[in-house]
C-alpha positions in Angstrom: 161.3 -23.6 165.8 158.3 -21.4 166.9 159.1 -18.0 168.3 157.3 -16.7 171.5 154.8 -14.6 169.5 153.7 -17.3 167.2 153.6 -19.8 170.1 151.3 -17.5 172.0 149.2 -17.0 168.9 148.8 -20.8 168.5 147.9 -21.2 172.2 145.3 -18.4 172.1 143.7 -20.0 169.0 143.6 -23.5 170.5 142.0 -22.2 173.7 139.5 -20.0 171.8 140.8 -16.9 173.6 142.3 -15.1 170.6 140.8 -11.7 170.1 139.3 -11.8 166.6 139.9 -8.0 166.2 143.1 -7.1 167.9 143.6 -4.1 165.6 140.6 -2.4 167.2 142.3 -2.2 170.6 143.7 1.3 170.8 144.2 1.6 174.5 147.6 3.2 175.3 148.8 0.3 177.5 148.3 -2.2 174.6 150.2 0.1 172.2 153.1 1.0 174.5 153.8 -2.0 176.7 154.9 -5.5 175.6 153.1 -7.2 178.5 149.7 -6.1 177.2 148.7 -8.2 174.2 145.7 -7.1 172.1 145.4 -10.7 170.7 144.6 -12.0 174.2 140.8 -11.6 174.5 140.6 -12.3 178.2 143.3 -9.8 179.0 141.6 -7.1 176.8 138.2 -7.7 178.5 139.7 -7.6 182.0 141.6 -4.4 181.3 138.5 -2.8 179.8 136.5 -3.6 182.9 139.4 -2.4 185.1 139.6 0.9 183.3 135.9 1.7 184.2 135.9 0.2 187.7 139.3 1.3 189.0 140.3 4.3 186.9 136.7 5.6 186.5 136.9 5.9 182.7 133.5 6.6 181.1 132.1 3.5 179.4 131.8 5.3 176.0 135.5 6.2 176.1 136.5 2.8 177.3 134.7 0.8 174.6 136.2 3.0 171.9 139.7 2.3 173.3 139.1 -1.4 173.5 137.2 -2.0 170.3 133.9 -3.2 171.9 130.3 -2.0 171.8 128.5 -0.7 174.9 126.3 -3.8 174.8 129.4 -6.1 174.7 130.9 -4.1 177.7 127.8 -4.6 179.8 127.5 -8.2 178.9 131.2 -8.7 179.8 130.7 -6.8 183.1 127.7 -9.0 184.1 129.4 -12.2 183.3 132.5 -11.1 185.2 130.4 -10.2 188.3 128.7 -13.6 188.1 131.6 -15.9 187.3 134.8 -14.0 187.9 137.8 -14.3 185.6 136.7 -17.6 184.1 133.6 -15.9 182.8 135.8 -13.8 180.5 136.8 -17.0 178.5 134.5 -17.3 175.5 132.1 -20.1 175.6 131.6 -22.4 172.7 128.5 -21.4 170.8 125.8 -23.6 169.3 124.9 -27.2 170.2 127.5 -29.1 172.2 126.6 -32.4 170.7 124.7 -34.0 167.9 121.4 -33.6 169.7 119.2 -34.8 166.8 121.2 -38.0 166.3 119.3 -39.9 168.9 119.3 -43.7 169.4 116.0 -43.9 167.4 117.6 -42.0 164.5 120.8 -44.1 164.5 118.7 -47.3 164.7 116.8 -46.2 161.6 120.0 -45.4 159.8 121.4 -48.9 160.8 118.3 -50.6 159.5 118.3 -48.8 156.2 122.0 -49.4 155.7 121.5 -53.1 156.5 119.0 -53.3 153.6 121.0 -51.1 151.3 124.7 -50.4 152.2 125.1 -48.0 149.3 122.7 -45.4 150.8 124.4 -42.0 151.1 123.9 -39.4 153.9 121.7 -37.2 151.6 119.3 -40.2 151.0 119.3 -41.1 154.7 118.5 -37.5 155.6 115.5 -37.5 153.2 114.3 -40.8 154.7 114.6 -39.4 158.2 112.7 -36.3 157.2 109.9 -38.4 155.6 109.5 -41.0 158.4 110.4 -39.2 161.6 109.7 -35.6 160.6 113.2 -34.5 161.6 115.4 -32.3 159.5 119.0 -33.5 159.8 121.8 -32.2 157.7 123.6 -35.0 155.7 126.9 -33.8 157.1 125.6 -34.5 160.6 124.8 -38.0 159.6 128.3 -38.5 158.1 129.9 -37.2 161.3 127.8 -39.5 163.5 128.7 -42.5 161.4 132.4 -41.5 161.4 132.3 -41.1 165.2 130.8 -44.5 165.6 133.5 -46.1 163.3 136.2 -44.3 165.3 134.9 -45.9 168.5 135.1 -49.3 166.8 131.4 -50.1 166.7 
């Protein structure tokens, strides 16, 4: 059975809110009190902002204690002022979907595979580059085909 600590660790990882560098947090509250968890990135960011705003700590001292850069502090502060607490939750980086795998590209893949079902993703990527001028990684093609099969198409 999972203990509370490993359960929280798992939840933080699943939600994308685990602090990747908890060992850098040297603030006394996080060292001395069980409630404060350096692994919880949202809690660390909030406490960092609170130290400056409420306790009037200098930014330079605060970022050292919380393991952040000054730039990261000011970015966090701006997002917090704009979005509130939800803004402290890290956003997923990079493309949110297979933006190059358009209907035109998938139609071409389907036509090519209808002619030759043995074509691999690497060969399909080369054809797409040659005919459509698009650079698509073979793994993106494999994922798109797997998604389609999963949907039962």
